[in-house]
Structures are given as C-alpha cells and as structure tokens.
FITIKE-458406 format. One record per atom (N, C-alpha, C): x, y, z. Coordinates in steps of 0.2 Angstrom, whole numbers, plus 5000, padded with zeros to 4 digits. Atoms other than C-alpha are relative to their C-alpha. Last residue first. Layout:
! FITIKE-458406
XYZ;...
END
This chain:
! FITIKE-458406
500550025004;643857355611;500050034993;500649965002;645457385619;499549974996;499949975006;646357235627;499550054998;500650015005;646157205645;500250044994;500349955003;647857185654;499349984997;500750035001;648857075666;499650064997;500649965000;650657135665;499449964999;500650035003;652257045670;499450045001;500649974998;653957125673;499449974997;500449985006;655657055673;499450035003;499649975005;657157015684;499650034995;499649934998;656157005700;500450034994;499450025004;654956865693;500450075000;500150075001;653456875705;500749974997;499750034994;653957055711;500049924999;499250005000;653757165696;500349965005;499750044995;651857125694;500850004998;499349995002;650857265685;500449965006;499450024995;649057205687;500650024996;500350034994;647357265678;500549995006;499650044996;648057385665;499749985006;500249994993;646757435652;500449965005;500150064996;647457435635;499950025007;500750014997;647157585625;499949945004;500450055004;648657585613;499349995003;500149975007;649457735621;499649964996;500549955000;649157655638;499950044994;500750034998;649957495634;499550065000;500250045006;651557565625;499249995001;500149955005;651857695639;499749974994;500649974998;651757555652;499850054995;500650045001;652957455642;499350035002;500250005007;654157595641;499449964999;500349945002;654057615660;499950014992;500749994998;654257435663;499750064998;500249984993;655857435654;499350005001;500749984999;656657345639;499950025007;500049944996;658357315632;499350035001;500149935003;658157145625;500150055005;500549964997;658856975631;500050074997;499849964995;659756875618;499450045004;500250034994;658956745607;500250035006;500850004999;658956845591;499849975007;500250075002;660856875593;499250005001;500050054995;661257065593;499749934998;500550055001;661657215583;500149945005;500250005007;663057335582;499649954998;499949935003;663657295600;499949994992;500549985005;662857135606;500150074998;500150055006;664157035615;499650024995;499450005005;664757185625;499949954994;500049945005;663057215633;500549994995;500150015007;662857045641;500250054995;499650065002;663457045659;500049994992;499349994999;662957225662;500449944998;499749955005;661257195655;500750015000;500050045007;660957035665;500350054995;499450055000;661457135681;500149964993;499449965001;660257275676;500649965000;499949985007;658857155675;500650034998;499850075004;659157085692;500150014993;499350024999;659257265699;500249944997;499950044994;657757325690;500749985002;499949954995;658057455677;499949975007;499350004999;658357315664;500150065006;500049934997;656557265665;500750015002;499549984995;656257115654;500050075002;499549975003;654557065647;500650015005;499450014996;653056965651;500650034996;499449985003;651257005644;500650005005;499450014996;649656925649;500650014996;499350015002;648156985640;500550005005;499550004995;646256965644;500749994996;499549965003;644957015631;500650015004;499649974994;643556955642;500650044997;500250024993;642456915626;500450045006;500750004999;643356945610;499949995007;500350024994;645156975604;499350015000;500150074999;646056965588;499549985005;500450035005;645957145583;499849935001;500749984998;646757195600;499549974995;500350054996;648357095596;499250025001;500450045004;648957205581;499649955004;500549975005;649557355590;499649964996;500549974996;650357255604;499550044996;500550054998;651257155591;499550035005;500450035006;652057305583;499549955002;500549955002;652457385600;499649974994;500550014995;653457225605;499450054999;500350065002;654457235589;499449985005;500449995006;654857415592;499649944998;500649964998;655357375610;499650014994;499849935000;656657235604;499350045001;500249955006;656057065607;500250075002;499650015005;656856925618;499950054994;499349994997;656056955635;500550004994;499849935000;654456975624;500750025003;499949995007;654456785623;500250074999;499350025002;654556715640;500150014993;499550014994;652656735642;500749974998;499349995003;651456795629;500550005006;499550024995;649656745633;500750004996;499450005003;648156825623;500649995005;499449994996;646456775630;500650004995;500249974994;644656775623;500750035004;499750034993;645156725606;499850055005;500150084999;644256735589;500349985006;500550014995;643856925586;499949925001;500249954995;644856925570;499549985005;500649965002;645556765563;499850055005;500450004994;647356705567;499450054998;500150074998;648256655551;499650005006;500450035005;649056835549;499949925002;500350064997;649756895565;499549974996;500750004999;650957015556;499849945005;500349935000;652757055558;499350005001;499549954997;653856905561;499750075000;499549985005;653056785548;500450065003;500049925001;652056685561;500650024995;499449975001;651756495559;500050074999;499949945004;650156455567;500750024999;499349985000;649656285576;500150064994;499849985007;647956245581;500650035000;499449965001;647556145597;500050014993;500149944997;645956065604;500550054999;500749994997;646555895600;500050075003;500449965004;648155905589;499350025003;500550045005;649555835599;499650054996;500749994999;650255925614;499549964996;500150004993;652155875615;499250005002;499850064998;652455835597;499849995008;500550055003;651455985592;500249935002;500649994997;652556095603;499549954998;499950034993;654156025596;499450005004;499950085001;653556045578;500149975007;500750035001;653056225583;500049934999;500350004994;654756255589;499349985000;499850054996;655456195573;499850005007;500450065002;654356305563;500249945004;499650065002;655056455572;499649944999;499649995006;654056615571;500449944998;499349994999;652756555584;500350014993;499749965005;650956535587;500750015001;499350004998;649956405597;500450034994;499749985006;648056435596;500850015002;499349974999;647256345611;500350014993;499650005006;645456295613;500650045001;500450055004;644356255629;500449994993;500449975005;645556325642;499649954996;500449954997;646356275659;499550034994;500350034994;647356115655;499450055002;500550055002;647756185638;499649975005;500649975003;648556335646;499549964998;500449974994;649756235656;499450034998;500250064996;650356135641;499650025006;500650025004;650556295631;499749945004;500649974998;651656355645;499449984996;500050004993;652956225642;499450035003;500750024998;652556205623;499950005008;500150085000;654356195616;499349985003;499450044998;654356375611;499849934999;500150064995;652556445612;500649965001;499350024998;652956625606;500049935004;499549975005;651256705605;500749985003;499349994998;649956605614;500550024995;499450005005;648156625609;500650015004;499449974998;646756565620;500550004995;499550025005;644956515617;500650055002;499649955003;644056525634;500449974994;500349985006;642656415640;500450044995;500150065004;643656325653;499750014993;500650044998;644256485660;499949954995;500250055006;645956575659;499549955003;500249975006;646256725671;499749964994;500549944998;646556675689;499750034994;500650024997;647356505683;499550055002;500550045004;648556575671;499349985003;500149965007;649656715677;499649964996;500049925000;649856685696;499850034993;500549984995;649456495699;499950085000;500750025001;650156435682;499550035005;500449985006;651656535681;499349985000;500149925000;652156505699;499650034994;500649994995;651856315698;499950075000;500650025004;652956305682;499450025005;500149955005;654356395692;499349994996;500249944996;654256285707;499850054995;500750014997;654256125696;499750065004;500549995005;655756195686;499349995003;500050065004;656756225702;499450014994;499450044999;657356365713;500049934996;500150074998;656056495708;500749975001;500750024999;655756675703;499949935003;500249994993;657456755704;499349985002;500549945000;657656775685;499850015007;499649945002;659256665686;499550065001;499549994995;658256525695;500450074999;500249944996;656756525684;500550025005;500350024993;656956345679;499850065004;500149934997;657356375660;499649995006;499349974998;658156205655;499950075003;499950034993;656356125654;500750035003;500349954995;656056245639;500149975007;499749935000;656256115626;499750055005;500449955005;655555955633;500450064999;500550045004;656255795642;499750054995;500749975000;657855865648;499549964996;500450034994;659455755652;499350035001;500250075001;660155775634;499649975006;500450024994;660155965635;499849935000;499949964994;661356035623;499849985006;499350004998;661355895611;500250045006;499950074997;659455885612;500749995002;500250004993;659356075609;500149935003;499450014996;660356095593;499849985007;499650055003;658956095581;500549975004;500550065000;657756195592;500449944998;500150034993;659156315595;499649945000;499450044999;659456325576;500049985007;500050065004;657656365573;500649965002;500450054996;657756495587;499949934996;499750024993;659156585579;499649955004;499450055001;658456575561;500349985007;500250065003;656756645566;500649955000;500350044995;657356785578;499949934997;500350075003;658556845565;499749965005;499850064995;658757025571;499749944997;500350004994;658657145556;500249945004;499749944997;659857165541;499750005008;499450024996;659456995535;500350055004;500150054995;658357055521;500649985004;500150065002;658957215512;499849955005;499550055004;657857305513;500750025002;499549965003;656757395527;500549954996;499450024997;655157295530;500650034996;499650055005;653757395524;500649985004;499450024997;652357485535;500449954995;499950075000;651057575525;500749985003;499850035006;650757755529;500149935001;500650045002;649757835544;500249964993;500149985007;651157965545;499449964997;500249925000;651257955564;499850024993;499549975004;651157765563;499850074999;499550065001;650157665577;500650034996;499649995006;649157805584;500549955000;500250055005;648057735598;500350014993;500050074998;648057885609;499849964995;500650034997;648258045599;500149935002;500450045005;650058105595;499449975004;500350064998;650858245604;499649964995;500549994995;651758385594;499849935002;499949944996;653358415584;499450015005;500649984998;653758255576;500050055005;500150014993;655458255568;499350025002;500050074998;655758225550;499949995007;499450035001;656258405546;500149935002;499549955003;654658455553;500749985000;499350014999;653258335557;500450064996;499649985006;651458365559;500749995002;499550045002;650658265573;500450024994;499550004994;649658395582;500649954998;499649944999;648858435565;500550005006;500249984994;648358255561;500450065002;499550014994;648758245543;499650025006;500250064998;647258245530;500549985006;500450004994;647458425528;499849945003;500750035001;648958395517;499650015006;500549955000;650458515519;499249985000;500049974993;651658385525;499450055000;499549954999;651258275509;499950045007;500249935003;650058135510;500650045002;500650015004;650057945514;499950074997;500649954999;651857955520;499449994995;500149965006;652857795518;499450055001;500649975000;653457735535;499950044994;500049945004;655057635533;499250025000;500549995004;655257495546;500150074997;500149934999;656657415555;499450014995;499949965006;656457225555;500050075003;500049924999;656557095569;500150034993;499449985003;655956915566;500050085000;500149975006;654556875579;500750024997;500649995003;654056765593;500150034993;499849955006;655456685603;499350014997;500549975004;655356585619;500250054995;500450045004;656556455627;499650044995;500650014996;658056555632;499549974996;500549955003;659756525623;499449995004;500550004994;661256445631;499550054999;500250064998;662256395616;499650005006;500350035005;662556555606;499749935002;499550045004;662956645622;499649974994;499949975006;661756775630;500449964995;500650005004;661056665643;500150034994;499849955005;662756605650;499450014995;500350025006;662256505666;500150064995;
END
C-alpha cells in the first residue's frame, strides 16, 4: 500500500499548513519582555516559561503568499472527490484504512474495535460533549456518537464534512468547517472531550503545536484529550519514513505522513500544561496515542 502517493491517501486531515511570522509586541529593550526569553540576533537565549505559545507574544500571521504552505485542505478535498473511483468496493471514506500497515490490526473490524475499546469507551461518557478534529469520512465520529451526548465534527475539508454528514445525519451532531489555523466556530468551555485520531499523523509539528495551544480554551468538565500521531523513531514509523522521504523534498503532499516523534509530542504537552494520563506506543506500533487532561 503506497501511503505517500497521490492516490493512496490516509483518511484524516485537520489543518492547512502555514509558516508564521511573529510580530514583536515590543522592542528588545522593553521591560514587558520576559527576561528569560530575550532574544539576541533572532535566537532565544534562555528557557521559556511553561505555557508560552509565542516567545515575542506578538500576533500570528500566515506568511504570504498563500499556497506556500502544505495544502491540507485542497489535497483532502481532492481525495474525497476521487474516493469512490479509488475504492468502489468500500462503503464509507476511511474504510480503506484497516490498521494493517500500522501494525494495529488485520481487518477494518479489528481496527475499529481496538480504537473503540482502548481510546473511546474508557473516556467518553453518555453525558459528554465531544469535539473531533479531523473527522474525515466519519469512521471514528460514528463510534464517538454511540458513546456521547453531543458531537462536534470539525474538519478543514468541506467535502469530508459532507461525507460525515451523509453518514451520521444531524441529530446530536454539529459540523464545523475549520480554517486551518484557528478553532473558531467552537465556543469556549463547550466540550468535555477532544478526540483527534488519524489526523495529527498528517500534520507537521508546528501545526500540531498550534492546535494543542488552542484546544484547552474549548474544554470543560473532565477535559479529556485523545491525540494520535506518527512516531518515526519507532521501527514501524521509521520504515514509513525511509519509504516516503524522497517524494517530499522541498515540501510535501498534504496527505503524507508527517515527521513527528513521541519525544516532541511529550515536550509540547508538558510545555502547554497538559496532564499526561496514558502514553500508548504499543496498540498502534507505527504511531503513538496520548490520553491527557487539558490544562484548566
């Protein structure tokens, strides 16, 4: 199975990639800067306090011109449009990803049961409101809806949202089109659980950090978070990296696997104040899944 090709793309996507320019809120000599985070020659010279999102605390702006970043939106819209031709024997988008290459399962039914039993059922309750970032064709959204009270399905791809809507309908479900950077459209303190599975596997580390920095404001109650990403330092992840890297020099396709590790994710989570409950690098050997509580 050629995961990195233009025609064998994985199910989940979440955000259009951008580089960022941080505009300084004050000159280097300003006392409003955190002393330990002063910069010299553009390089940070001291440790940053936990929870710091941008060292200079300036506004984030997408770096012009548009189209220079990873086109997550366009690539996943095209995948959704081509899906029926690529997989005429499948019922729903996402059924083609059976967990075999990831070392997690030997069939779609086995993989679905693993996701539900290990990452959904123990943490999602009937009174929970759940946000899923990167719903794709609605495979995991369908599982979540069976366990929760209300579900918010968010995705950067309008065509993927259409596919999920056709699968789940409207009852107890709301659909939000993401812009690739913010989580606008989702009210603050409105969800008990944030679920992001088979999505961060396609996001670059900066995009992952951006979402991690925005999710806590949306949480309430139990504040559970389930995050799933690639780990190229594991043997299975390393094999995928060695197979794909030549295709993605000087940029990459929005549906390709990202270069991510568990160590980077742990640094992100701890810096932003998440409480790690479970780090699971065995259930899906190619990847890593984290169960956390978001910072209050």
